[in-house]
C-alpha positions in Angstrom: 60.7 4.6 31.3 63.6 3.0 33.9 65.7 5.6 35.6 69.5 5.5 34.6 70.7 2.7 37.6 67.5 1.0 37.4 66.6 -1.5 33.9 63.5 -1.4 32.2 60.6 -3.9 33.7 59.0 -5.4 30.6 55.2 -3.9 31.0 57.4 -0.5 30.8 59.3 -1.3 27.4 55.7 -2.2 26.2 54.0 0.9 27.4 57.0 2.5 25.6 56.4 0.4 22.4 52.8 1.0 22.7 52.9 4.9 22.8 55.4 4.9 20.1 53.0 2.5 17.7 50.0 5.1 18.8 52.3 7.9 17.3 52.7 6.6 14.3 49.1 5.4 13.6 48.2 9.0 14.3 50.6 10.1 11.6 49.1 7.9 9.2 45.5 7.8 10.0 45.4 11.7 8.6 43.1 11.1 5.6 43.8 12.8 2.2 40.0 14.0 2.3 40.5 15.8 5.2 43.9 17.2 3.9 42.2 18.0 0.7 39.7 20.1 2.7 42.3 22.2 4.6 43.8 22.8 1.2 40.5 24.0 -0.5 39.8 26.2 2.4 43.3 27.8 2.2 42.5 28.8 -1.2 39.1 30.3 -0.6 40.8 32.1 2.2 43.2 33.6 -0.2 40.5 35.1 -2.2 38.8 36.2 0.7 42.3 38.2 1.8 42.5 39.3 -1.9 39.0 40.7 -1.4 39.9 42.4 1.9 42.3 44.2 0.1 41.5 45.7 -2.6 37.9 46.8 -0.5 40.6 48.8 1.6 42.7 49.8 -0.8 39.1 51.8 -2.3 38.6 53.0 1.0 42.1 54.5 1.3 41.9 56.7 -2.4 38.5 58.1 -1.0 40.3 58.9 2.5 43.5 60.5 0.5 40.6 62.5 -1.5 39.1 63.7 1.4 42.4 64.5 2.8 43.2 66.5 -0.2 39.8 68.5 0.0 40.0 69.4 3.8 43.1 68.4 5.4 42.2 70.1 8.8 39.1 68.1 9.0 40.9 64.7 7.6 44.4 64.8 8.6 43.8 63.6 12.1 41.6 60.7 10.9 44.1 59.6 8.0 47.1 59.9 10.4 45.3 56.7 12.4 44.1 54.9 9.7 48.0 55.1 8.2 48.9 53.5 11.4 46.5 51.0 11.3 47.9 50.1 8.0 51.7 50.1 9.0 50.5 47.4 12.2 48.2 45.5 9.8 50.9 44.8 6.9 53.8 44.2 10.0 51.3 41.7 11.8 50.0 40.2 8.3 53.4 39.6 7.1 54.9 38.0 10.6 52.3 35.9 10.1 53.2 35.1 6.4 56.7 34.6 7.3 55.8 32.0 9.9 53.6 29.7 7.3 56.9 29.9 5.4 59.1 28.9 8.1 56.8 26.0 8.9 56.7 24.3 5.5 60.2 25.2 4.6 61.2 23.1 8.0 59.0 20.4 6.5 59.9 20.8 2.6 63.4 21.9 3.0 64.6 24.8 1.0 63.1 24.0 -2.1 59.7 24.7 -0.4 56.9 25.4 -2.6 53.9 27.2 -0.7 51.5 26.2 -3.5 52.4 22.7 -3.3 53.2 21.4 0.0 55.0 18.0 0.0 54.4 17.3 3.7 50.9 18.3 4.5 50.0 15.7 7.1 53.5 16.0 9.1 52.1 17.1 12.8 55.7 17.5 14.3 56.8 20.7 12.2 54.4 23.3 13.6 54.7 22.1 17.2 58.3 22.6 16.9 58.1 26.1 15.2 55.1 27.3 17.3 55.2 25.8 20.4 58.9 24.4 21.0 60.5 27.6 19.1 58.2 30.1 21.1 56.8 31.3 17.7 53.2 30.7 19.0 53.5 32.9 22.3 55.1 35.5 19.9 52.4 35.5 17.6 49.6 35.8 20.3 51.6 39.0 21.7 51.6 40.2 18.5 47.9 40.1 18.0 47.0 41.0 21.5 49.2 44.5 20.9 47.7 44.9 17.5 43.6 44.2 18.8 44.5 46.7 21.9 45.2 49.5 19.7 42.5 48.9 17.0 40.3 49.0 20.1 41.3 52.2 21.2 39.8 53.8 18.7 36.7 52.4 18.3 33.7 53.8 19.9 30.9 51.9 18.1 29.9 48.8 21.0 29.0 46.4 17.8 32.5 46.9 15.9 34.3 46.5 19.3 32.3 43.3 20.2 33.1 42.0 16.4 36.7 42.8 16.6 37.3 41.5 20.4 35.5 38.1 18.8 37.8 38.0 15.5 41.1 38.7 17.6 40.3 36.3 20.3 43.3 34.8 21.9 41.9 33.8 25.3 42.7 30.8 26.8 40.6 28.0 26.0 37.9 26.6 28.4 38.1 23.0 30.0 35.4 20.9 29.0 35.0 19.0 31.6 37.3 18.3 34.9 40.4 16.8 34.4 40.9 17.9 30.5 44.5 19.5 29.5 45.7 22.6 30.6 45.7 24.2 26.9 47.5 27.2 26.1 45.8 29.5 23.2 48.7 28.3 20.9 49.0 24.9 21.8 45.0 24.2 21.4 45.4 25.5 17.8 49.2 24.2 17.1 50.3 20.5 19.0 49.6 17.6 17.0 48.0 19.4 14.3 48.7 18.7 10.7 51.2 21.2 8.8 48.2 22.0 6.1 46.1 22.6 8.9 48.2 24.8 10.5 49.0 26.9 7.4 44.8 27.3 6.9 45.1 28.2 10.6 47.6 31.3 9.9 45.8 32.2 6.6 42.4 32.6 8.7 44.6 34.7 11.0 45.9 36.7 8.1 42.3 37.2 6.6 41.0 38.5 10.0 43.5 40.9 10.2 42.6 42.3 6.7 38.8 41.8 7.8 39.8 43.9 10.8 42.0 46.8 8.9 38.7 47.1 6.6 36.4 47.6 9.4 38.6 50.1 11.2 39.7 52.1 8.3 36.2 52.4 6.9 34.8 53.3 10.8 37.5 55.7 10.8 36.5 57.4 7.7 32.6 57.2 8.7 33.7 59.1 11.2 34.9 62.3 8.9 31.2 63.2 8.4 29.7 61.6 11.4 32.0 64.3 13.1 29.8 67.0 11.5 26.1 65.1 10.1 24.3 62.4 11.5 25.0 60.0 9.1 28.3 58.9 7.9 29.1 58.5 3.8 25.3 58.0 3.5 25.4 54.4 2.7 22.7 51.7 3.1 23.7 48.5 5.1 22.5 44.7 5.1 24.4 42.2 7.4 22.3 38.5 7.3 22.5 36.4 10.3 23.3 33.5 7.5 23.0 33.7 4.0 22.2 29.7 3.7 18.9 29.3 5.3 17.4 25.2 5.8 13.8 24.9 4.6 11.7 25.6 7.4 13.9 27.9 9.3 13.6 31.8 9.4 16.0 34.2 7.4 16.7 37.1 9.0 18.5 40.3 8.1 19.3 43.4 9.7 19.5 47.0 7.7 20.6 50.0 9.0 22.9 52.9 8.4 27.0 52.6 9.3 26.4 55.9 11.4 23.2 56.5 13.1 21.0 59.1 14.3 19.3 57.7 17.7 16.5 60.6 17.5 14.9 59.3 14.7 14.3 55.8 12.7 14.7 55.7 9.0 11.4 54.8 6.5 12.5 51.6 5.2 10.7 49.8 2.3 10.8 46.2 1.5 9.8 45.3 -2.1 6.7 43.4 -2.0 6.6 43.5 1.7 5.5 47.4 2.4 7.2 49.6 5.0 8.6 48.1 7.6 6.6 49.5 11.3 8.3 50.6 14.1 8.3 47.3 16.1 10.3 46.2 13.4 13.7 48.1 14.7 15.8 47.1 17.4 17.2 49.5 19.9 20.0 50.7 17.9 17.5 51.8 15.1 18.1 49.1 12.9 15.6 47.5 10.6 15.0 43.8 11.2 13.4 41.8 8.2 11.9 38.8 8.7 10.7 35.8 6.2 9.7 32.1 6.3 11.8 29.8 4.5 9.4 28.0 2.7 10.6 27.7 -0.7 14.1 25.9 -1.9 16.5 27.6 -4.2 18.2 31.2 -4.1 16.5 34.0 -3.0 17.0 38.0 -4.3 15.3 40.9 -2.2 15.9 44.4 -1.7 13.7 47.5 -1.2 14.2 51.2 -0.6 15.9 53.3 3.0 14.6 56.7 3.3 16.1 59.4 5.4 16.6 63.3 6.3 19.7 65.2 6.9 20.0 67.7 9.7 18.6 70.2 6.9 15.3 68.3 6.2 16.6 67.0 3.0 14.9 63.3 1.8 17.7 61.0 1.0 17.1 57.5 -0.3 19.0 54.9 -0.7 18.5 51.2 -2.4 19.5 48.2 -1.1 20.0 44.8 -2.3 20.2 40.8 -0.9 20.6 37.5 -1.3 20.4 34.2 0.6 20.0 30.5 -0.4 17.3 28.0 1.1 17.8 24.0 1.1 17.0 21.1 2.1 18.2 19.7 5.8 21.0 17.5 4.3 22.9 14.7 5.9 25.6 12.2 4.0 25.6 8.9 5.3 28.3 7.1 2.9 28.5 3.1 3.8 32.3 3.4 2.3 32.1 -0.7 2.3 28.7 -1.0 -0.1 30.2 1.5 -2.9 29.0 -0.9 -5.6 28.1 -0.8 -8.9 26.5 -3.2 -11.0 27.2 -3.4 -15.1 24.4 -4.1 -17.8 21.7 -2.6 -15.1 20.9 1.2 -14.4 22.8 2.0 -10.7 20.8 4.9 -9.0 23.2 7.6 -7.1 22.2 10.6 -5.2 24.7 13.1 -5.3 24.6 16.2 -3.0 26.5 18.7 -1.0 25.8 20.5 2.2 25.5 24.2 1.8 25.2 23.6 -2.4 21.6 23.9 -3.8 21.2 21.3 -6.6 21.9 23.4 -9.6 25.3 24.3 -8.1 26.7 20.6 -8.0 27.4 18.1 -10.8 28.9 14.2 -11.1 30.6 12.8 -13.5 32.5 9.2 -13.8 36.1 10.9 -14.4 38.3 8.2 -15.0 35.8 6.9 -18.1 34.8 4.0 -16.7 31.3 4.2 -17.6 28.9 7.5 -17.4 26.4 9.0 -15.2 23.3 10.4 -16.4 21.5 13.2 -15.0 17.9 12.4 -13.8 16.5 14.9 -11.5 18.0 17.2 -9.5 20.1 15.1 -7.2 19.5 11.7 -8.9 21.8 10.5 -11.3 21.8 6.7 -13.4 25.4 4.9 -13.2 25.9 3.2 -16.4 29.6 1.4 -15.2 31.2 -0.6 -18.3 34.4 -2.9 -17.5 34.1 -5.3 -14.7 37.2 -4.9 -12.0 38.1 -1.6 -12.3 36.6 1.3 -9.8 34.7 3.7 -11.3 35.4 7.1 -9.5 32.5 9.3 -9.3 33.6 12.9 -9.5 31.3 15.6 -7.6 32.1 19.4 -8.5 30.9 22.7 -7.0 29.7 26.1 -8.4 32.0 28.8 -6.7 31.4 32.4 -8.0 31.1 31.0 -12.0 34.0 28.5 -11.6 33.2 24.6 -11.2 35.7 23.6 -8.5 36.1 19.5 -7.1 34.6 18.9 -3.9 35.2 14.9 -3.7 35.9 12.0 -5.8 34.3 8.7 -4.5 35.1 5.3 -5.8 32.8 2.3 -6.4 33.4 -0.9 -7.1 32.3 -2.4 -10.6 30.9 -5.8 -10.3 29.3 -8.1 -12.7 25.1 -8.9 -11.9 25.4 -12.3 -9.3 23.7 -15.3 -11.0 20.9 -16.1 -10.2 19.2 -19.4 -8.7 17.2 -21.9 -10.9 14.0 -23.0 -8.8 11.3 -24.8 -9.5 8.0 -24.3 -8.0 10.0 -21.9 -5.6 12.1 -25.0 -4.4 15.7 -25.2 -5.4 15.8 -28.9 -4.4 14.9 -31.5 -1.6 11.7 -33.3 -1.5 8.7 -32.7 -4.0 5.4 -33.9 -4.3 4.7 -35.5 -7.8 1.4 -34.0 -8.8 3.2 -30.3 -7.6 6.3 -31.4 -9.9 3.6 -32.0 -13.0 2.0 -28.7 -12.1 4.8 -26.8 -13.3 5.4 -25.0 -16.6 9.1 -25.3 -16.3 12.4 -23.6 -14.8 12.5 -20.1 -13.3 15.6 -18.0 -12.7 14.9 -16.4 -9.0 17.0 -13.6 -7.7 17.4 -13.9 -4.4 18.2 -11.1 -1.8 19.7 -8.8 -4.5 17.6 -5.3 -4.3 17.9 -4.2 -8.2 14.4 -5.6 -10.1 16.2 -7.7 -13.0 15.0 -10.4 -15.2 17.1 -13.7 -16.0 15.3 -15.7 -18.9 16.2 -19.4 -18.9 17.8 -20.4 -22.4 17.9 -24.5 -21.7 18.1 -27.6 -19.5 18.6 -31.0 -18.9 15.8 -33.8 -16.9 17.3 -36.7 -16.2 16.4 -39.9 -14.2 16.8 -43.4 -13.7 14.2 -45.5 -15.5 14.7 -49.5 -15.5 18.1 -49.6 -14.6 19.3 -47.0 -17.1 19.8 -42.8 -17.6 17.4 -41.5 -19.3 18.0 -37.8 -20.7 15.9 -35.2 -22.5 16.9 -31.7 -23.3 14.5 -28.4 -23.2 15.9 -25.7 -25.4 13.4 -22.7 -23.7 12.5 -22.5 -19.8 9.7 -24.6 -20.2 9.5 -28.7 -20.0 9.1 -30.6 -23.4 6.3 -33.3 -23.7 9.2 -35.7 -23.4 10.2 -34.4 -19.7 6.4 -34.2 -19.1 6.4 -38.0 -19.6 9.4 -38.9 -17.6 7.9 -37.2 -14.3 4.5 -39.4 -14.8 6.8 -42.2 -14.8 8.4 -41.2 -11.5 7.8 -43.4 -8.2 8.1 -42.6 -4.7 11.8 -42.0 -4.1 12.6 -41.8 -7.4 15.3 -38.7 -8.0 15.2 -36.4 -11.0 17.9 -34.1 -11.8 17.7 -30.6 -13.6 21.1 -30.4 -15.2 22.9 -27.8 -17.6 20.7 -24.7 -16.5 21.8 -22.1 -18.5 20.4 -18.3 -18.0 20.6 -14.9 -19.8 20.6 -11.6 -17.8 20.1 -7.9 -19.0 23.9 -7.6 -19.4 23.1 -10.4 -22.1 25.8 -12.8 -20.5 24.9 -16.2 -20.2 25.4 -17.8 -17.3 25.0 -21.5 -16.2 23.5 -22.2 -13.0 24.0 -24.9 -10.4 21.7 -28.5 -10.9 18.3 -28.8 -9.2 18.1 -32.2 -7.4 14.2 -33.6 -6.0 13.5 -36.9 -4.8 9.8 -37.4 -5.0 7.8 -37.9 -1.7 
């Protein structure tokens, strides 16, 4: 804009107006589907946080029992765990306060964290986290927490995992000339409010996950100091529990504290013993199997190791993964149409879910969906002009939850085109006309295989200066109509009018007339 001592030029005013317009459009264009997806993810994170808290609480109870049994041996690790608990709770609660502060600023004092009204607000997160400086404070708190935790860890795998989970490094530029974003501005600048809340929930989940890992690590170190192993528990970690058909499922089976002088003996059910070449440098057995069959897969086996005294101990383990077809969903939203009176095939799939874990229905009672195979349904809409809403649900741990609702417009079947000798008018040879049996109803440029039946029509022509009409009550020419055709001469016109047809929906259609000139 212009300075105070000079007027704005028309071009400057135009640029200012365009900026305001684009900013408004950016706020408007945050789709409900994206906002709903953030809400779904945030709900899932809440459940994950509860799981971590339950797991960590169980470890604290085990820690307390070990402390009562042997205070001299356990007390040092117990004290470290208590510091971790206090720091984790403090950081977790600080993040919760940030979430509530953002929502309260947008929704007002009567805000409800479970029912956020201003989900698409993209200004408040930046005001609180960037302008208000809370983003820098949050980063400093995470860095302090991470530094304290990493000072307790000697295991390289856990060390790098925590570094990655609690990473606050400055984002790298993808190309020269990109904005110089800070960690906090990358996360919260122009981010929808529900997205900012979800990001903060993710950080809370990371804190609880880190707390669980480090407390479990400290507890295991109690026995690791006097024994080659920790709590003698076999662990399985898969790179992914969701595998596309044709890819390879891979998992590591290992002891949490490894004796580097020997490999454990691992037996895979149905595949036998793992050889030495199937162990990596961390003494973890690596199991690989080709994913050739679609569906949920369960596998497991037995891990055998010896204590320092030579006693053999066996531990059972079990794991699951899912194999699915590579899946791409392309939705032409302008073409979402159902037709009344015909079977409308619909394919339903959701990336990350096998067909037995998804289901679909028409939620607003305008018709029904009939399942034909794993991912194929037949839609039978009822009311023309009222959308049919297809609801897709997925099974999460035994509970069906909505994924998405897709609106389909409901239309009547389009009218067919009346034809004779595959012609809908124009010039025609007399012999060709006489060779035809009657009038056909043809569906031009329509993807459904439909049959319409002509139920009647009138043939009209002029003979000796008078109009002559003959009516057929079927789709075939009557003897009188054929006689009229024989009397036609060159350049005479013949009219096929009042054409009526009935389709699979049972509705009678009045079709446009056909006019021929005899060649």
